[in-house]
Structures are given as structure tokens and as C-alpha cells.
C-alpha positions as CSV (number, residue, x, y, z in Angstrom):
1,M,10.0,10.2,-16.2
2,S,12.5,8.6,-14.0
3,E,12.4,7.3,-10.3
4,S,14.1,9.6,-8.1
5,S,15.5,9.4,-4.5
6,S,12.8,11.8,-3.2
7,S,10.2,11.1,-0.3
8,G,7.0,11.0,-2.5
9,P,4.3,9.3,-2.4
10,V,4.7,5.8,-3.6
11,G,1.7,3.1,-3.6
12,V,1.8,0.4,-1.4
13,I,-0.2,-2.8,-0.6
14,L,0.3,-4.8,3.0
15,A,-0.5,-7.6,4.3
16,V,-2.0,-7.1,7.2
17,D,-2.6,-10.1,10.5
18,P,-6.6,-10.2,9.8
19,D,-7.3,-10.9,13.5
20,R,-5.8,-7.8,14.1
21,F,-7.0,-5.7,10.7
22,V,-8.7,-2.8,12.6
23,E,-5.8,-1.4,14.9
24,V,-3.4,-2.2,11.9
25,V,-5.6,0.1,9.9
26,E,-5.3,2.7,12.2
27,A,-2.0,2.6,13.3
28,A,-1.0,2.3,9.6
29,R,-2.8,5.6,9.4
30,G,-0.6,7.0,12.4
31,A,2.6,6.3,10.6
32,G,1.3,8.8,7.2
33,L,-0.4,5.9,5.0
34,T,-3.5,7.2,2.6
35,V,-5.8,4.3,3.0
36,T,-7.0,3.6,-0.3
37,G,-8.4,0.1,0.0
38,E,-8.8,-2.3,2.4
39,Q,-9.8,-5.8,2.4
40,A,-9.8,-7.5,6.1
41,I,-11.3,-10.7,5.1
42,L,-8.4,-11.2,2.9
43,G,-5.8,-9.6,5.2
44,T,-4.6,-6.6,2.7
45,L,-4.4,-3.0,3.1
46,S,-3.6,-0.3,-0.1
47,G,-2.5,3.1,0.0
48,T,-0.1,6.0,-0.5
49,I,3.1,6.7,1.7
50,A,6.1,8.9,1.4
51,E,8.8,6.9,0.3
52,D,10.8,7.5,3.5
53,R,7.8,6.5,6.0
54,I,7.7,3.2,4.4
55,P,10.1,1.6,8.0
56,A,7.7,3.1,10.3
57,L,5.2,1.7,8.3
58,E,7.0,-2.3,8.5
59,A,7.2,-1.3,12.1
60,V,3.5,-1.2,12.7
61,A,2.6,-4.3,14.5
62,G,0.5,-6.6,13.2
63,V,1.9,-5.6,9.3
64,E,3.5,-8.9,7.9
65,S,4.9,-7.1,4.6
66,V,5.0,-3.9,2.4
67,D,5.2,-3.9,-0.8
68,R,5.2,-1.2,-3.9
69,D,1.9,-1.0,-5.7
70,R,2.8,-2.8,-9.0
71,A,-0.6,-2.9,-10.7
72,V,-0.7,-3.5,-14.2
73,R,-3.1,-1.5,-16.5
74,L,-4.3,-3.0,-19.8
75,P,-6.0,-1.0,-22.5
76,P,-9.8,-1.9,-22.8
77,P,-10.3,-4.3,-25.1
78,D,-11.9,-2.2,-28.4
79,S,-8.4,-0.7,-27.9
80,P,-6.2,-0.8,-31.0
81,I,-3.2,-1.6,-29.0
82,Q,-3.7,-5.4,-27.8
């Protein structure tokens, strides 16, 4: 499966101004973000959004950066793949 230029949902992680966290979460939702995780103390927000909506998300006041979620999925310790 290859990446396409479609506007399908992609996972993103946002660094946000912790002092404006609640306001940024609401504005990010308004920009199209489906929130899947919030860490107000760390100033991070994760979720999914249509790829073509990322520029609108980057324009939200209080959003410091938007990065694709590049989580690494490791096999469980008892897996034969080590």
C-alpha cells in the first residue's frame, strides 16, 4: 500500500501553547481535527484530520507545530519476531 495524494485522514500530533490549551482544542476541532488524545500539561494534542485540512490546523492560534504521527508499533515481548 503506498501513500496517495488523497485527502484521507492522517494521524497528527500537535504541540500547542499549554496556557491556551482548551481554546486550541476547540479551534482545532473546528478546523476538522478528530481528537484522540490530550495532554494539557505537556501541551500536546493528537488526532486525525483530512490531509487537505492540515494547513487550516496549522493556522490555528496557539498551535506551535503539526507533525504526522509516526508511532512505532513493537511486537509484544513473547513474539517470535525480536
